[in-house]
MMTF fields as JSON, N, C-alpha, C and O atoms, coordinates in Angstrom:
{
  "mmtfVersion": "1.0.0",
  "mmtfProducer": "UNKNOWN",
  "numBonds": 227,
  "numAtoms": 228,
  "numGroups": 57,
  "numChains": 1,
  "numModels": 1,
  "chainsPerModel": [1],
  "groupsPerChain": [57],
  "chainIdList": ["A"],
  "bondAtomList": [4, 2, 8, 6, 12, 10, 16, 14, 20, 18, 24, 22, 28, 26, 32, 30, 36, 34, 40, 38, 44, 42, 48, 46, 52, 50, 56, 54, 60, 58, 64, 62, 68, 66, 72, 70, 76, 74, 80, 78, 84, 82, 88, 86, 92, 90, 96, 94, 100, 98, 104, 102, 108, 106, 112, 110, 116, 114, 120, 118, 124, 122, 128, 126, 132, 130, 136, 134, 140, 138, 144, 142, 148, 146, 152, 150, 156, 154, 160, 158, 164, 162, 168, 166, 172, 170, 176, 174, 180, 178, 184, 182, 188, 186, 192, 190, 196, 194, 200, 198, 204, 202, 208, 206, 212, 210, 216, 214, 220, 218, 224, 222],
  "bondOrderList": [1, 1, 1, 1, 1, 1, 1, 1, 1, 1, 1, 1, 1, 1, 1, 1, 1, 1, 1, 1, 1, 1, 1, 1, 1, 1, 1, 1, 1, 1, 1, 1, 1, 1, 1, 1, 1, 1, 1, 1, 1, 1, 1, 1, 1, 1, 1, 1, 1, 1, 1, 1, 1, 1, 1, 1],
  "groupList": [{"groupName": "MET", "atomNameList": ["N", "CA", "C", "O"], "elementList": ["N", "C", "C", "O"], "formalChargeList": [0, 0, 0, 0], "bondAtomList": [1, 0, 2, 1, 3, 2], "bondOrderList": [1, 1, 2], "singleLetterCode": "M", "chemCompType": "L-PEPTIDE LINKING"}, {"groupName": "ALA", "atomNameList": ["N", "CA", "C", "O"], "elementList": ["N", "C", "C", "O"], "formalChargeList": [0, 0, 0, 0], "bondAtomList": [1, 0, 2, 1, 3, 2], "bondOrderList": [1, 1, 2], "singleLetterCode": "A", "chemCompType": "L-PEPTIDE LINKING"}, {"groupName": "VAL", "atomNameList": ["N", "CA", "C", "O"], "elementList": ["N", "C", "C", "O"], "formalChargeList": [0, 0, 0, 0], "bondAtomList": [1, 0, 2, 1, 3, 2], "bondOrderList": [1, 1, 2], "singleLetterCode": "V", "chemCompType": "L-PEPTIDE LINKING"}, {"groupName": "GLU", "atomNameList": ["N", "CA", "C", "O"], "elementList": ["N", "C", "C", "O"], "formalChargeList": [0, 0, 0, 0], "bondAtomList": [1, 0, 2, 1, 3, 2], "bondOrderList": [1, 1, 2], "singleLetterCode": "E", "chemCompType": "L-PEPTIDE LINKING"}, {"groupName": "ARG", "atomNameList": ["N", "CA", "C", "O"], "elementList": ["N", "C", "C", "O"], "formalChargeList": [0, 0, 0, 0], "bondAtomList": [1, 0, 2, 1, 3, 2], "bondOrderList": [1, 1, 2], "singleLetterCode": "R", "chemCompType": "L-PEPTIDE LINKING"}, {"groupName": "ILE", "atomNameList": ["N", "CA", "C", "O"], "elementList": ["N", "C", "C", "O"], "formalChargeList": [0, 0, 0, 0], "bondAtomList": [1, 0, 2, 1, 3, 2], "bondOrderList": [1, 1, 2], "singleLetterCode": "I", "chemCompType": "L-PEPTIDE LINKING"}, {"groupName": "LEU", "atomNameList": ["N", "CA", "C", "O"], "elementList": ["N", "C", "C", "O"], "formalChargeList": [0, 0, 0, 0], "bondAtomList": [1, 0, 2, 1, 3, 2], "bondOrderList": [1, 1, 2], "singleLetterCode": "L", "chemCompType": "L-PEPTIDE LINKING"}, {"groupName": "GLY", "atomNameList": ["N", "CA", "C", "O"], "elementList": ["N", "C", "C", "O"], "formalChargeList": [0, 0, 0, 0], "bondAtomList": [1, 0, 2, 1, 3, 2], "bondOrderList": [1, 1, 2], "singleLetterCode": "G", "chemCompType": "PEPTIDE LINKING"}, {"groupName": "SER", "atomNameList": ["N", "CA", "C", "O"], "elementList": ["N", "C", "C", "O"], "formalChargeList": [0, 0, 0, 0], "bondAtomList": [1, 0, 2, 1, 3, 2], "bondOrderList": [1, 1, 2], "singleLetterCode": "S", "chemCompType": "L-PEPTIDE LINKING"}, {"groupName": "HIS", "atomNameList": ["N", "CA", "C", "O"], "elementList": ["N", "C", "C", "O"], "formalChargeList": [0, 0, 0, 0], "bondAtomList": [1, 0, 2, 1, 3, 2], "bondOrderList": [1, 1, 2], "singleLetterCode": "H", "chemCompType": "L-PEPTIDE LINKING"}, {"groupName": "GLN", "atomNameList": ["N", "CA", "C", "O"], "elementList": ["N", "C", "C", "O"], "formalChargeList": [0, 0, 0, 0], "bondAtomList": [1, 0, 2, 1, 3, 2], "bondOrderList": [1, 1, 2], "singleLetterCode": "Q", "chemCompType": "L-PEPTIDE LINKING"}, {"groupName": "LYS", "atomNameList": ["N", "CA", "C", "O"], "elementList": ["N", "C", "C", "O"], "formalChargeList": [0, 0, 0, 0], "bondAtomList": [1, 0, 2, 1, 3, 2], "bondOrderList": [1, 1, 2], "singleLetterCode": "K", "chemCompType": "L-PEPTIDE LINKING"}, {"groupName": "THR", "atomNameList": ["N", "CA", "C", "O"], "elementList": ["N", "C", "C", "O"], "formalChargeList": [0, 0, 0, 0], "bondAtomList": [1, 0, 2, 1, 3, 2], "bondOrderList": [1, 1, 2], "singleLetterCode": "T", "chemCompType": "L-PEPTIDE LINKING"}, {"groupName": "PRO", "atomNameList": ["N", "CA", "C", "O"], "elementList": ["N", "C", "C", "O"], "formalChargeList": [0, 0, 0, 0], "bondAtomList": [1, 0, 2, 1, 3, 2], "bondOrderList": [1, 1, 2], "singleLetterCode": "P", "chemCompType": "L-PEPTIDE LINKING"}, {"groupName": "ASP", "atomNameList": ["N", "CA", "C", "O"], "elementList": ["N", "C", "C", "O"], "formalChargeList": [0, 0, 0, 0], "bondAtomList": [1, 0, 2, 1, 3, 2], "bondOrderList": [1, 1, 2], "singleLetterCode": "D", "chemCompType": "L-PEPTIDE LINKING"}],
  "groupTypeList": [0, 1, 2, 3, 1, 4, 5, 4, 3, 6, 7, 8, 4, 9, 10, 11, 6, 3, 12, 1, 5, 10, 3, 3, 12, 11, 4, 13, 1, 8, 14, 1, 5, 11, 6, 4, 3, 0, 11, 6, 10, 11, 6, 11, 6, 11, 3, 3, 5, 3, 1, 6, 7, 1, 4, 1, 9],
  "groupIdList": [1, 2, 3, 4, 5, 6, 7, 8, 9, 10, 11, 12, 13, 14, 15, 16, 17, 18, 19, 20, 21, 22, 23, 24, 25, 26, 27, 28, 29, 30, 31, 32, 33, 34, 35, 36, 37, 38, 39, 40, 41, 42, 43, 44, 45, 46, 47, 48, 49, 50, 51, 52, 53, 54, 55, 56, 57],
  "secStructList": [7, 2, 2, 2, 2, 2, 2, 2, 2, 2, 2, 2, 2, 2, 2, 2, 2, 2, 2, 2, 2, 2, 2, 2, 2, 2, 1, 6, 6, 7, 7, 2, 2, 2, 2, 2, 2, 2, 2, 2, 2, 2, 2, 2, 2, 2, 2, 2, 2, 2, 2, 2, 2, 2, 2, 2, 7],
  "xCoordList": [-6.265, -7.14, -7.336, -7.323, -7.514, -7.735, -6.522, -6.67, -5.33, -4.113, -4.065, -3.707, -4.425, -4.41, -5.42, -5.149, -6.588, -7.601, -7.092, -7.322, -6.402, -5.846, -4.777, -4.712, -3.945, -2.911, -3.545, -3.07, -4.615, -5.311, -5.902, -5.825, -6.489, -7.073, -5.995, -6.171, -4.885, -3.783, -3.208, -2.838, -3.132, -2.638, -3.536, -3.061, -4.824, -5.78, -5.6, -5.592, -5.458, -5.241, -3.923, -3.835, -2.896, -1.579, -1.709, -1.15, -2.444, -2.621, -3.414, -3.102, -4.426, -5.208, -4.333, -4.446, -3.466, -2.545, -1.589, -1.297, -1.103, -0.205, -0.894, -0.299, -2.143, -2.912, -3.094, -2.94, -3.421, -3.61, -2.31, -2.327, -1.194, 0.106, 0.409, 0.855, 0.171, 0.411, -0.464, -0.001, -1.724, -2.627, -2.171, -2.201, -1.746, -1.297, -0.039, 0.096, 0.872, 2.107, 1.846, 2.648, 0.756, 0.419, -0.202, -0.24, -0.687, -1.3, -0.236, 0.895, -0.592, 0.39, 0.926, 2.109, 0.074, 0.505, 0.293, -0.518, 1.033, 0.849, 1.259, 2.158, 0.583, 0.796, 1.897, 1.686, 3.054, 4.209, 3.944, 4.377, 3.252, 2.962, 2.005, 2.193, 0.997, 0.042, 0.748, 0.504, 1.618, 2.383, 3.246, 3.305, 3.905, 4.777, 3.963, 4.384, 2.801, 1.952, 1.447, 1.42, 1.05, 0.564, 1.684, 1.462, 2.883, 4.01, 4.376, 4.746, 4.272, 4.548, 3.503, 3.85, 2.235, 1.17, 1.407, 1.24, 1.792, 2.045, 3.199, 3.129, 4.248, 5.381, 4.965, 5.371, 4.164, 3.702, 2.857, 2.97, 2.02, 1.221, 2.127, 1.915, 3.13, 4.054, 4.758, 4.89, 5.205, 5.887, 4.949, 5.362, 3.701, 2.734, 2.433, 2.317, 2.309, 2.067, 3.235, 3.026, 4.456, 5.63, 5.709, 6.068, 5.378, 5.419, 4.372, 4.651, 3.192, 2.137, 2.503, 2.256, 3.09, 3.496, 4.555, 4.539, 5.469, 6.514, 5.922, 6.374, 4.908, 4.273, 3.397, 3.215, 2.856, 1.954, 2.71, 2.121, 4.002, 4.773, 5.551, 6.253],
  "yCoordList": [-20.725, -19.903, -18.513, -17.523, -18.422, -17.126, -16.207, -14.997, -16.793, -15.995, -15.418, -14.255, -16.229, -15.753, -14.635, -13.679, -14.752, -13.698, -12.409, -11.317, -12.545, -11.374, -10.714, -9.488, -11.533, -10.997, -10.232, -9.16, -10.784, -10.09, -8.761, -7.748, -8.779, -7.548, -6.49, -5.328, -6.903, -5.966, -5.466, -4.297, -6.348, -5.952, -4.906, -3.973, -5.073, -4.101, -2.747, -1.711, -2.758, -1.505, -0.859, 0.363, -1.688, -1.203, -0.494, 0.586, -1.1, -0.513, 0.8, 1.757, 0.843, 2.073, 3.199, 4.348, 2.857, 3.867, 4.346, 5.539, 3.437, 3.815, 4.803, 5.794, 4.525, 5.429, 6.79, 7.827, 6.784, 8.039, 8.833, 10.059, 8.151, 8.821, 9.461, 10.606, 8.73, 9.276, 10.5, 11.493, 10.423, 11.566, 12.771, 13.902, 12.523, 13.625, 14.288, 15.51, 13.495, 14.081, 14.892, 15.759, 14.63, 15.378, 16.736, 17.624, 16.886, 18.164, 19.25, 18.99, 20.46, 21.565, 21.859, 22.16, 21.772, 22.052, 20.801, 20.789, 19.753, 18.496, 18.649, 19.42, 17.901, 17.957, 16.958, 15.746, 17.47, 16.624, 15.719, 14.566, 16.22, 15.417, 14.279, 13.142, 14.591, 13.562, 12.501, 11.306, 12.938, 11.995, 11.086, 9.878, 11.662, 10.876, 9.829, 8.677, 10.219, 9.292, 8.164, 7.005, 8.501, 7.478, 6.51, 5.302, 7.04, 6.182, 5.258, 4.103, 5.763, 4.941, 3.837, 2.692, 4.166, 3.158, 2.099, 0.904, 2.545, 1.624, 0.676, -0.517, 1.202, 0.38, -0.653, -1.812, -0.242, -1.18, -2.291, -3.452, -1.939, -2.951, -3.927, -5.139, -3.397, -4.248, -5.225, -6.41, -4.72, -5.578, -6.672, -7.82, -6.318, -7.298, -8.351, -9.539, -7.9, -8.833, -9.815, -11.02, -9.301, -10.158, -11.146, -12.306, -10.7, -11.575, -12.682, -13.846, -12.318, -13.321, -14.296, -15.497, -13.773, -14.626, -15.634, -16.78, -15.209, -16.112, -17.219, -18.362, -16.881, -17.883, -18.838, -19.993, -18.353, -19.181, -20.276, -21.288, -20.078, -21.061, -21.963, -22.847],
  "zCoordList": [2.822, 1.983, 2.584, 1.852, 3.885, 4.528, 4.348, 4.178, 4.388, 4.222, 2.817, 2.63, 1.83, 0.441, 0.229, -0.498, 0.866, 0.763, 1.402, 0.883, 2.525, 3.211, 2.337, 2.242, 1.704, 0.82, -0.339, -0.713, -0.904, -2.003, -1.518, -2.214, -0.323, 0.232, 0.441, 0.075, 1.031, 1.261, -0.055, -0.17, -1.049, -2.366, -3.005, -3.652, -2.817, -3.345, -2.665, -3.329, -1.347, -0.612, -1.028, -1.15, -1.245, -1.681, -3.027, -3.219, -3.958, -5.287, -5.21, -5.92, -4.359, -4.196, -3.649, -4.075, -2.708, -2.178, -3.259, -3.343, -4.079, -5.183, -6.111, -6.534, -6.42, -7.278, -6.615, -7.26, -5.329, -4.591, -4.533, -4.65, -4.356, -4.317, -5.671, -5.734, -6.736, -8.072, -8.333, -8.894, -7.924, -8.125, -7.317, -7.803, -6.073, -5.217, -5.789, -5.733, -6.334, -6.867, -8.136, -8.484, -8.822, -10.04, -9.728, -10.58, -8.5, -8.133, -8.064, -7.651, -8.465, -8.441, -7.035, -6.873, -6.037, -4.663, -3.823, -2.898, -4.157, -3.439, -1.979, -1.644, -1.127, 0.311, 0.686, 0.64, 1.05, 1.351, 2.55, 2.563, 3.536, 4.731, 4.377, 4.809, 3.604, 3.181, 2.336, 2.502, 1.437, 0.61, 1.474, 1.248, 2.45, 3.336, 4.085, 4.196, 4.599, 5.334, 4.435, 4.848, 3.212, 2.289, 1.913, 1.826, 1.692, 1.339, 2.502, 2.288, 3.717, 4.889, 5.023, 5.312, 4.817, 4.851, 3.778, 4.023, 2.604, 1.489, 1.829, 1.536, 2.44, 2.833, 3.877, 3.798, 4.845, 5.871, 5.251, 5.643, 4.295, 3.603, 2.862, 2.908, 2.182, 1.433, 2.372, 2.064, 3.512, 4.474, 4.998, 5.157, 5.263, 5.747, 4.679, 4.979, 3.434, 2.32, 2.212, 2.068, 2.282, 2.169, 3.331, 3.131, 4.536, 5.71, 5.577, 5.864, 5.149, 4.962, 3.855, 3.965, 2.792, 1.677, 2.089, 1.64, 2.939, 3.423, 4.286, 4.23, 5.088, 5.942, 5.141, 5.526, 4.028, 3.224, 2.472, 2.089, 2.262, 1.474, 2.351, 1.86]
}
């Protein structure tokens, strides 16, 4: 159960980052460094979610 809760939490953070990335790219003068950092964080979350999911099954 704890693993599933962690996966949900990470999924929520992943979705929030996706939203933030989309908002940043819509800005006329989007910050490339900030975008890169957010995308890297999002990728790390995805990898952690996948690793936890593999262990849960």
